[in-house]
C-alpha positions, 0 to 999 in steps of 0.5 A, spaced: 500 500 500 502 507 498 504 511 503 500 518 503 506 522 500 507 517 495 500 519 492 504 524 488 501 528 482 503 533 478 499 539 475 500 542 469 496 547 465 496 555 462 497 561 467 490 562 470 488 555 470 487 554 477 494 549 479 495 553 485 488 553 488 486 546 486 493 543 488 493 546 495 486 542 496 488 536 492 494 535 497 490 536 503 485 531 501 491 526 499 494 528 506 500 530 502 505 536 501 504 541 496 509 544 492 508 550 487 515 551 483 513 558 481 513 560 489 519 556 490 523 560 485 520 566 488 522 564 495 529 563 492 531 568 487 526 573 487 520 575 483 519 572 477 517 578 473 524 581 476 528 575 473 525 576 466 527 583 466 534 582 469 536 575 466 531 574 461 526 568 460 532 563 458 535 564 465 528 563 468 527 557 465 533 554 467 531 556 474 524 553 473 527 546 470 531 545 477 525 547 481 521 542 477 527 536 478 527 538 486 519 538 487 518 531 483 524 528 487 520 530 493 513 528 491 507 530 494 502 535 489 506 539 485 504 545 481 508 547 475 509 554 472 505 554 465 511 554 461 515 548 465 512 544 459 516 548 454 523 544 456 523 537 453 527 535 459 522 536 464 517 533 459 521 527 459 521 527 467 514 528 467 513 521 463 514 518 470 509 521 474 501 522 474 500 528 471 493 532 470 492 537 465 488 543 468 485 546 461 481 552 461 478 557 456 480 564 454 473 566 456 474 563 463 481 565 464 480 573 463 478 575 470 483 571 473 489 574 469 487 581 468 490 583 475 496 579 475 503 581 474 505 575 469 511 577 465 509 574 459 502 578 459 506 584 460 505 590 455 500 593 451 497 587 448 490 585 450 492 580 456 487 575 454 489 575 446 497 574 448 494 568 453 491 565 448 497 565 443 501 562 449 496 557 450 496 555 443 503 554 443 504 550 449 497 546 448 500 540 445 506 539 450 500 539 456 497 534 452 503 530 451 505 529 458 497 529 461 495 522 464 488 526 465 485 532 463 480 536 466 477 543 464 477 548 470 473 553 466 466 553 469 467 548 475 468 549 482 475 548 485 473 543 490 469 539 486 475 538 481 480 537 487 475 532 489 475 528 482 483 529 482 484 526 489 479 520 487 482 519 481 489 519 484 487 514 489 485 509 484 491 509 480 495 507 487 
């Protein structure tokens, strides 16, 4: 029988899909730790927006890859930043883990992203248009690594978390 910590699961998806909110709930339901790789990067290296400005996206992606490796090694419920799947090395690592792709529609994500400080959405362009472009660029990578796909557009976060936790227990 698996220990609660071995009931690990990785959440991937675009910005604003609910990875952190749902991940916390899933971790509580599974009795597992919750790791948000973006939050770890911020704690260790400072705000992501500053990292993009001061060192560029390539540097941030390397920090992200390192954070993903460490989090996967620790286990628990792991929420990855939206762009983590852009790394072929990260996608290869994810093949060894149960991965839930949290999909979301542009309409549902609009309110979730407008007030944020997401560096890839900064600028004069409509953030929803830019978000949609980024999502479409990454969609096939999310599909590639996903064991399960759940749309978070119009469903209560707790219901989604309950579904993921039940699915993960069945997989154990």
